[in-house]
Structure formats: structure tokens, C-alpha cells
C-alpha positions in Angstrom: 0.4 -0.2 -0.1 1.2 3.5 -1.1 2.2 5.9 1.7 -0.5 8.3 0.0 -3.2 5.8 1.2 -1.9 5.6 4.7 -1.5 9.1 5.1 -4.4 10.7 7.4 -3.2 14.5 6.7 -0.4 16.1 5.3 0.3 19.8 4.0 0.7 21.1 0.6 3.6 21.9 -1.3 3.1 22.2 -5.3 5.3 21.9 -7.8 8.1 20.5 -4.9 9.8 17.6 -6.9 12.4 20.0 -8.6 12.1 22.7 -6.0 13.2 20.9 -3.2 15.7 17.9 -4.7 18.3 20.8 -3.8 17.2 21.0 -0.3 17.3 17.2 0.2 21.4 17.3 -1.4 24.6 18.5 0.9 25.8 21.3 -0.8 29.4 20.1 -3.1 32.7 21.5 -4.2 32.6 22.2 -7.7 33.8 19.1 -9.7 37.3 19.1 -11.5 36.8 20.3 -15.4 37.7 17.5 -16.7 35.1 15.1 -14.6 31.7 15.4 -14.6 29.7 15.6 -11.8 27.7 12.4 -10.8 24.0 13.1 -11.9 21.3 13.9 -8.9 19.2 10.6 -8.1 15.7 11.2 -10.1 13.8 10.4 -7.0 15.8 10.3 -4.2 15.1 9.0 -0.4 14.5 11.2 1.9 14.4 9.1 5.2 14.4 5.6 5.9 11.6 4.4 8.8 12.4 1.1 9.9 12.8 -0.8 6.6 11.0 1.5 4.4 11.7 4.2 2.3 10.6 7.8 2.0 11.1 9.0 -1.6 10.6 12.5 -2.9 7.7 11.0 -5.2 6.0 9.6 -1.6 6.5 13.5 -0.3 4.9 14.8 -3.7 2.0 12.5 -3.9 1.1 12.8 -0.7 1.1 17.0 -0.7 -0.4 16.9 -4.3 -4.2 17.7 -3.0 -3.4 19.4 0.0 -3.7 23.2 -1.0 -2.9 24.7 3.1 0.8 25.4 2.2 0.7 26.3 -1.4 2.1 29.7 -0.4 4.4 29.0 1.9 8.1 28.7 0.4 9.8 25.1 0.2 12.0 25.8 2.5 9.8 26.3 5.4 7.2 23.6 3.9 9.6 21.0 3.1 10.3 19.5 6.7 7.2 19.7 7.9 5.5 17.6 5.1 8.7 15.1 5.4 7.9 15.0 9.6 4.4 14.3 8.7 4.9 11.1 6.8 8.1 9.9 8.9 5.8 10.3 12.0 2.9 8.4 10.1 4.9 5.4 9.0 6.6 5.4 12.4 2.8 4.9 14.1 1.8 2.5 11.5 5.0 0.4 11.7 4.7 0.6 15.5 0.8 -0.9 14.9 2.0 -3.7 13.1 4.6 -4.8 15.4 1.8 -4.9 18.1 -0.1 -7.0 15.7 -3.1 -4.2 15.3 -2.6 -5.2 11.8 -3.9 -8.9 12.4 -7.3 -7.8 14.3 -10.3 -8.5 12.4 -11.9 -5.2 12.0 -8.0 -3.6 11.2 -7.7 -6.3 8.9 -10.6 -5.8 6.8 -10.2 -2.2 6.6 -6.8 -2.6 5.0 -8.7 -5.3 2.5 -11.2 -2.6 2.1 -8.4 0.2 1.2 -6.5 -2.6 -1.1 -9.8 -2.8 -2.8 -10.1 0.5 -3.2 -6.4 1.2 -4.8 -6.7 -1.7 -7.1 -10.1 -0.8 -8.1 -9.1 3.1 -9.1 -6.1 2.0 -10.4 -7.8 -0.2 -12.7 -10.6 2.8 -13.6 -7.8 5.2 -14.0 -5.6 3.0 -16.5 -8.8 1.6 -18.6 -10.6 5.7 -18.4 -8.1 8.3 -18.1 -6.5 7.4 -21.4 -10.3 7.7 -23.3 -10.2 10.9 -21.8 -8.6 13.0 -24.8 -9.0 16.5 -26.5 -10.0 14.5 -29.6 -12.9 12.7 -27.9 -14.2 15.7 -26.2 -14.1 17.4 -29.3 -15.9 14.3 -31.4 -18.8 14.6 -29.0 -18.6 18.5 -29.1 -19.2 18.5 -32.8 -21.2 15.7 -32.8 -23.9 17.0 -29.7 -23.0 20.6 -29.0 -22.0 22.3 -32.0 -24.1 24.7 -33.9 -27.1 23.1 -31.6 -29.4 25.9 -30.0 -29.2 25.8 -26.4 -31.8 25.7 -23.8 -34.9 28.1 -23.9 -34.3 31.5 -21.6 -37.1 34.2 -20.5 -36.1 37.8 -19.8 -38.5 38.4 -16.9 -39.4 41.3 -14.3 -41.2 40.9 -11.2 -42.6 42.3 -7.9 -42.0 40.4 -4.4 -44.4 41.4 -1.6 -45.0 39.5 1.8 -48.5 38.6 1.0 -51.1 37.5 -1.7 -53.4 40.5 -1.0 -50.6 42.9 -1.8 -50.0 40.8 -5.0 -53.3 41.1 -5.7 -53.9 44.9 -5.7 -50.5 44.9 -7.5 -52.2 43.3 -10.5 -55.5 45.5 -10.0 -53.1 48.4 -10.8 -51.7 47.0 -13.5 -54.9 45.9 -15.3 -55.5 49.9 -15.0 -52.3 50.6 -16.6 -49.8 51.3 -14.4 -46.1 50.7 -15.6 -44.8 47.4 -14.4 -40.9 49.0 -13.5 -42.5 51.7 -11.6 -44.6 49.2 -9.4 -41.8 47.2 -8.7 -39.5 50.2 -7.7 -42.4 51.3 -5.4 -43.1 47.9 -4.1 -41.0 45.2 -4.3 -39.3 44.1 -1.5 -36.3 42.4 -3.4 -32.9 44.0 -2.7 -32.0 46.2 -5.6 -35.6 46.2 -7.2 -35.8 50.1 -7.2 -32.9 50.6 -9.4 -33.3 47.5 -11.7 -37.5 47.8 -11.8 -37.8 44.2 -10.8 -35.7 43.0 -14.1 -34.2 39.7 -13.5 -32.4 39.9 -17.0 -32.2 36.6 -19.0 -32.4 32.7 -17.3 -33.5 29.6 -17.6 -35.8 27.2 -16.2 -33.3 25.8 -14.1 -32.1 28.8 -12.5 -35.4 29.4 -10.3 -37.2 27.7 -8.2 -39.8 25.5 -9.6 -43.0 27.6 -8.8 -41.4 30.6 -10.7 -40.2 28.8 -13.4 -43.0 27.3 -14.0 -45.2 30.5 -14.2 -42.7 32.2 -15.9 -42.0 30.1 -18.7 -45.9 29.8 -19.4 -46.3 33.5 -20.0 -46.4 34.9 -23.4 -44.2 37.7 -24.0 -45.3 40.9 -22.6 -48.1 39.5 -20.6 -48.0 39.2 -17.0 -49.0 36.6 -14.2 -53.0 37.2 -13.4 -52.8 35.5 -10.1 -49.7 35.7 -7.7 -47.3 33.6 -7.6 -46.2 31.9 -4.2 -43.0 30.8 -3.7 -40.8 30.5 -0.7 -39.6 34.0 -0.8 -43.0 35.4 -0.9 -45.6 36.4 -3.1 -44.4 37.5 -6.7 -46.0 39.2 -9.7 -44.4 38.4 -13.1 -44.1 40.1 -16.1 -42.3 38.2 -19.5 -40.3 40.5 -21.3 -38.5 38.4 -23.9 -37.8 35.0 -24.9 -34.9 33.4 -26.6 -32.5 30.0 -27.0 -29.3 30.7 -25.3 -26.6 30.6 -27.4 -25.0 27.1 -28.4 -21.9 26.4 -25.6 -18.7 26.9 -26.7 -16.1 23.9 -26.9 -14.1 25.4 -23.5 -17.9 25.6 -21.9 -18.9 22.2 -22.6 -15.8 20.7 -21.9 -16.3 19.8 -18.3 -19.8 18.4 -18.9 -18.5 15.9 -21.9 -15.4 15.0 -19.6 -17.8 14.0 -16.8 -20.2 12.2 -19.3 -16.9 10.3 -20.5 -16.0 9.5 -17.4 -19.4 8.0 -16.6 -19.2 6.3 -19.4 -15.8 4.8 -19.1 -16.6 3.7 -15.6 -19.7 2.2 -16.4 -18.0 0.0 -19.0 -15.3 -1.0 -16.7 -17.6 -2.2 -14.2 -19.9 -4.2 -16.5 -16.7 -6.2 -17.9 -15.5 -6.9 -14.4 -18.9 -8.1 -13.2 -19.4 -10.3 -16.4 -16.1 -11.9 -15.5 -16.0 -12.2 -11.8 -18.2 -14.5 -9.8 -20.8 -12.6 -7.7 -23.2 -14.5 -5.1 -25.6 -12.6 -2.5 -27.1 -14.0 0.3 -29.7 -12.4 2.3 -29.4 -11.0 6.1 -30.6 -14.4 7.5 -27.8 -16.2 5.5 -29.9 -17.7 3.0 -29.0 -17.5 -1.0 -30.6 -14.4 -2.5 -32.8 -15.1 -5.7 -32.8 -12.8 -8.3 -36.4 -11.3 -7.2 -35.2 -11.0 -3.7 -35.1 -7.5 -2.0 -32.4 -7.4 0.8 -33.5 -5.7 3.4 -31.4 -4.5 6.3 -31.4 -6.4 9.5 -33.6 -5.7 12.1 -32.7 -3.7 15.2 
């Protein structure tokens, strides 16, 4: 098991591999001109704890995803990171000498950790190489490029605390009052006086369902004939415009496509693994589960 999987907490040290190699090497006098200096180890051993070596790559791996020390100079961060690893390995070694790794619960957790590491390794080796710029671009050209985005509406609203107040505003609108002026006068939404209740363009998913359903049901230039209730209060809504959002650019669509490729790749590896591995299911009472059995948690 790698040091990274046993590390409970560590400190960040970005781009430390090159920066701290010099820290691990003592200063040397210049070699004679006619004799080339020996090459520094590519992955030097920084410490030996018991029989286990801690290398530069172990420190870099352990620190890679912990940002706390990203702005700390390597000269200050390096000793703390290495000390943390040394302490972790020393404590783990003491636990093994005490036989704790043989305890059933500990052994079970170690086995689960091993399974997780192996599972992630297989997924990384199978799925990672498929997430290429070419694959992302192919999906973008097929499913995103030059296709209109989701529908958006441009709306205004007036937010008030009670239904009766909203009904009075609707009466004033029917009498010919200006919506923006009423929003500036009555709306409790912050900034409504400056914007006349203008919300700009939004998609259905941008608003709570009650508001979106009412707004997208309106025709351009019309307002809600009855107050709309949401968790924020009572609304009177007016739709100013409708449009289809512009197509996503490749840059905008890339995160979504990347996640889709990952999900697809993981699903494929899981299905292939299940197809080549014998799986037996059992009910909580120990009996063999039939395909139609629904496993229930054991009674407390």
C-alpha cells in the first residue's frame, strides 16, 4: 500500500519535486573541469523509517491535493511535510509490531483500502486514456456545436410579503400602471428600485420551480394574472423576451463532456468486471438470494 493511502493528513507543497531536490542534497564543491559531476537521483530517498524508504515522489504524492501551504516557501514547508510522513510511517510500523494489523476489524479495513486502491488503479488505466481532446471534440461536434441552447426568458417581478398585496398590484397593472415603476415602489427584493424588478435572462433551472413554471407559461409582454407563491413570498411576474441560449463553446462544454466520458468509461469497466467475476448474493439470514429478492437491512 502506498504512503498516500495511509496518510491521514499532510501539507501541500506544489511543484515541489524540482524545488526540493536541492534541499535534500548537501552542497558540493565544483567537480574538476575534466570530470563530470554525478547525476542527482531522479527520485531520492529522503528518509528511512524501519525498513521503509520515503522518497521525494512519496512526499509529492502525499502533498499534491492539500492546498494549505501552497503559498509557503518550499524551504519552510519541506521539513513539515517530510516530518508528517515520517511520523505516520513510524506509528504504522509500531501498530504492525503490536499485531494490530491482524485484528479482524483492522484487517477488514486494510482489505477494503486495498480493494479501493486497486479499483481506482484499474479505472484510471482504462478510463483515463480515453479522456482525450480528440474524444471531447468529437462529442462536442456531434452533440453541441451549432445547436441552440436551452430556452431562456427575460422577466421582471415584484416581490411582496402577502397575497393580498400582490393582488392589489395586479389590479393596478390592469388599470395601466407601469410594471417597472410598481416594482420600484412595492417590491421587497433588494435592488428592485434600481432595476425595476428586472431579472435579466434565465433558464428554467435557474429559479425555484414555482417561479419558473409561471414565468415560462407566460407570453411575451404579459404578466401573471394571479400571484405566484414561492418560499420567498408572493410574486407578480412579467415576461419581456424569450430566446434560445447561444450554443455552448467547446471550452464551456468541456467539463460536462469530460464528466460524461468518465461516467461512460467507469460504467463500461464495471460491467466488464462483473461479467468476468463470480458474484454471489445472500440474504441477511444467510440464505442464497434469488434474483427477485430485495435485501433488507437486518432488524435492530
